[in-house]
N, C-alpha and C positions, 0 to 999 in steps of 0.2 A: 503494500500500499504506500501512497504518498508520505505518511507519518513513518513509517517504518524506516524509509530510504531517507528521508530528512534526519531521523535521529541517528542512522547510521553516519551519516555524512559528518553530523558535526561530533560524534563520538571518535570519527577517523581525525577530524580537524584539531580534536583537544589532545590525541595521542601525539600528533605531530609537534603541537605546540609545547608539550611537556617533555618530549624528545630534546628538542631544540634547547629547552632550560637546562635538562640536563648535561647535553652536549658541552654547553658553556659553562658548566660547573655553577650553576644559579641554585641555590638551595631555595626549594618551594616548599612552605608551611600551610597547611590545610587547617584553618579553624578560624575562631572569630578574635579579630583584633580590637583593642581599643587603647587608646594614650593613658600613661599613668603618670607622666611628666613630658615636657618638651623633647626630650632626647630617647625616651623609652615607652615601649609600648608592649603590652600584655598578649598573649596569643594562648589562650585556653590555660591559663597557669603558669606558662613559661616565660620569662621577661629577655627583650633583646633591646639592646640600646645601638643608636648610631648617631652619627656625627650630621649625617643628612636624610632627611624623611620624605619619601614623595607619597602621596596619596592620589591614588587612580581606583577608586571603589565603584566610579559610575552612579549610574540612576536606575531608577524603577518606576514603571507605568503608574501614574499618579488614579487614583480612585475617588469618586465623588463622595462626600459625607452625606448621603441622603441615605434614607429607608429603602432598604433591599438592593443596597449597591453591590452586595456580595453574590447576589445571584447573576451578575454579569462575569465578564472575563476581560482579561487586558490582552495587550499583544503576548507577553508570555505565555498567558493561556490559551492564545492562539494556535500554538505549535504543540498543545498537548491535546487538541481536539482530537477525539477519535473517530467522530463522525460529522457531516459535514450539514450544519442546521438548515432545513428549508428555508427559512424565513431570518433575516438577519437585521438587527439594528445596529448601525455604526453611530456612536456618539464623538463628536471631533470634527474638526475642520483641517487639521494639519496633515503634514506628509504619512504618517503611519496609517492616519483613517483614511485616506483617500488610496493608499497603496493597498491597505487589506479590503477594502471596501470593493475594489477592483478585481481581487482575488476571487474573494466570493461570490462576486458576480460572474467571473471567468468560470467559476465551476458549478454555475447552474443556481444558485442561491439567490431569492429574491431579496434584493438588498435597498435598505432606506437608510441614508446619510441623514443625521439629526446635527445642526449645528447651531449655534448661540446667535451668531449675528447673519449677514446677507450671503457672504462669499466664503468660498475653502481658499487654503493656501494664502492666508492674510498676509503672511512673513514675505511671500515673494512678490516680483513684479504683477501687478494686478492683470495683465496680459494672459498668463500663466494659467491663473485661477478660473478665469472666465472662459479659456478654450477648453481648460482639465473639465471643467463641469459640462460644458456642452456635449463632449465627446462623450463623458460617462453616462449623462442623461440619454443621447442615443443610442447607446448600448444597454440602457435599461435601467442603471441606478436611479433611483428616486431621491429627492432632497427635500427635508422640511427645515425651513429658516426659523430663525427668531425662537427656538426651542431650548428654554433652559430646565434642564429634568430636575425634578425636586423628590420624586420617587420612583422605584420600579416596583412592581406588584406581579405577583406570579397569578394567574388566572388559571380556568377549566381549559380556556383555548389559547394559552400560552403568556409570554410576559409582556406586560404593558408598561411605557413611561409615561409618567404623568409630568406636565411641563407648568412652570409657575403661573402661567396665564390661564391655566385650567384645561388645557387641551392633553388629549390620550392620544398615545400611538396605537397603531392597528398592532395586533397581537403577532409577536414573533418567537420564536426558537432559542435565538442567542442573542445576546446585548454586550457588544464590544466596547469597552471604555477606550477611547484615543484621545484624552483630554489635556494629556501632558506628561512631564515625568518630573521625578522627585529626587531631591541629591541622596545619594545613598550615604547616610552619615549617622544613621542611627544605631546608637550603642558605641560609635568610635569615640565618643567622650573629646571631642576635639577642644571643648572648653577648658580641658586640663592643660593642655598644650597652650592654651591662650591664642588659639587659632578662630580668627572672626568669621562668622556665616552672613549672609544677607538674611531679609526677612524670608525669602523661601528656602531657606536652609543650604543653598550652595555657598561654596569657599571662593570669596574673589580672590584674584591673583594680578600680578603685574605684568609686563610684558614679557619677563622670564619666567612664567610660571611660579613665583614665588608668591606665597601667603605673606602675612602680615607678622607671622615669624619665620625670618628671612631663612633660617635653615630648613623648613619644611615648605614643599612645593605641592601642588595639586594641578592633576591635568585630569583633561576628558570630561566626560558628563557631568561630574562632580561639582565643576567650575559653572556649568551653567553657559559656557561657550561654544558654539558650533557644535552641538551634540552630535557628532558624526565621529564611526569609527576611526577613519583616516586622519582626522584631525586629532583624535589622542596620539595614535600612533607617530604621527608627525610632529606634536609637541613633546612627545617621549624623546624621540630619538635626539633632537635637537637640545633637550636639555641634557642628555646624556652627553652630547658632544660639547656643550659647555662646561660642565662640570668636570668631565674626566677626559674630554678629548682637546682641551686648550684652546678652544673656540670662546672667546669670553662674551663675544656680542651674538653668540648664537642663539636665537630663538626665531618661533613661529610669528608669522605674519597673517592675521588674520582678516586683514582689508580684501581678499581676493581669493577665497574659497570657493573651487568649482564644486557644483552640487547636483546629483541626480535624483528626481524624484520618480520612483519605478509604477506610474500610472500606466494605463495603456491607451495611448502611446505613452512613453517616458518624456518627461521635462529635463532638459539641460539648462544650467543657469550659473552665473557666473558674476560677480560685480555687484556694481548699484543698480537698484532698480531705478526706473524713469522717475518715480516720487523722489526719491533720495537724491538723483542726480539735480532733478530740478530745484528743489529744496537747496542742496550746497552749491551750485552752479549757476541755476537760474536763466536768463535768455542765452548763456554761453553753451547750454544743451540743445544739442541735435541728435533728432531719432531718424532711425532707418527699418522698415518694415516690410515684410515679405510674406506672403502667405499663397500657398500653392499644394497641389497634388502631386506626389510623388510618381515619380516614372510607374514604378510598380504595380499602380492602381490604373494605368492607362488605357486597360483592356477589361478592367471590371466594373460593373455599373456599380458598387458599394466602393466609397472612396473615403479615406481618413487625410484630412487637410494637415499639413505642416505650416507651423507659423512661426515666424522668427523675427527677433528685434535687435539691432544693435543700438547701442546709446553712447555719444560721443560728448566731448565736452572741448572747448576752446577754438583758436582758429587752426591749429594742426588737427583739430578731430580726433583727439587721443581717445580709443575704446575704452569705456568704463565700465560697460556693462554689456553682457550677451545672453540673451533667454530666449528658449526654443521649444517647442513642445512637437513631437511627431516621431515616427518610425525612424530610429537609428540616431537620435538626439543623445542619448546617453551615451554613444559610444563616439560621437566625432566631438564632443565638447571638450574632452581632455587638450587635446593638440590647440586648439582656438584659446583654450585656458591659460597656456603657457605662452602663448603671442600677446592675449592681453597682459599678463602678468609682467612682462618684459617691455610693456609700454607702447603695444603697437597702434598705428593710428591708421585711420580708415583708408587713407591712401595705401598703406603698404598692404591693406587687403586687397584693395582694387589692382593693385599689381601684382597681384600673384594670379598666376595662371589658374585657371577652372579646369577640376577633374568633370567630364560629362560623360555620360548622364549621372550625377548624383544630388542627393540633397543639399549636401556640403557644399557644393558650388554656389549654392544662393548667398552664403557668407561673403563671397567674394566678389558677386555680380552685382550685391544690394546697391540700389540708388536712390 
């Protein structure tokens, strides 16, 4: 089954990671850690001291504090499902919500997404959320807006969500909570080490991943910054380079991180959104658009459009943002992200010979 194959794949990956640690003579301790002083932690009764400590405990999916919330499941529970629910309510509007809504819908579940406001993917460029929703609706996913859950009730016909305005959802067989993530610092006793956290429990860090306690560092989801696995890996590598590799100024720059949302079709995005660019650069902002049907749909009656946007600033038209949704956008983003990070201008794209026929050529022929 799909679940058995997924579990076997994860088990194999965990084995590879454990073997890599062993090969590099890294001691792996399995247990629950907590600070007992700024330089010392306790792991299930054994204590360890270090001159430098890095916190990379990640985060976990948030669950609303409402009656019946335990009847639903999170993205963690999604991978534990033994059977596919026929009717699913997804609560949330971020990338996890839309990705898993797409998975459920693709597997044949009747899928409805409940969102607090009017749109999805609100942290992304506005075009991406609008296009993603339109494609998902065309594929059969339903959206309920301005829906703030206050209770999840089990009835004889299934589970029902109650909203603050008195509305009730249609009965469903499963409810997925995808409303955000919480810093995994419970029981870590960071206060004993003097580590400050923000109101949401995340650990603030400076440009060099240092907490307010300068010999204690934090990286990854526990910091609340760009909660993506490759970001945590990149931050960790740069921290190691700086602490142990003699690269005193080595650190991760968070301003131009490429991101993919695995919707159907996928989204690729890097840099400033149009709203951010206009707020920062005003009339110096220039935006280029392209919307087309990829060649693969030329002989098909059903077509899925690709939409792309380039955002430039200044007389040199330096590219500060690239946003696209369509088949293959996940794969084509990486190379363009390198160019944008290196300071490419619109003329550099224009002067690059297009590869025809591809969707990627639109980014170098856009006018």
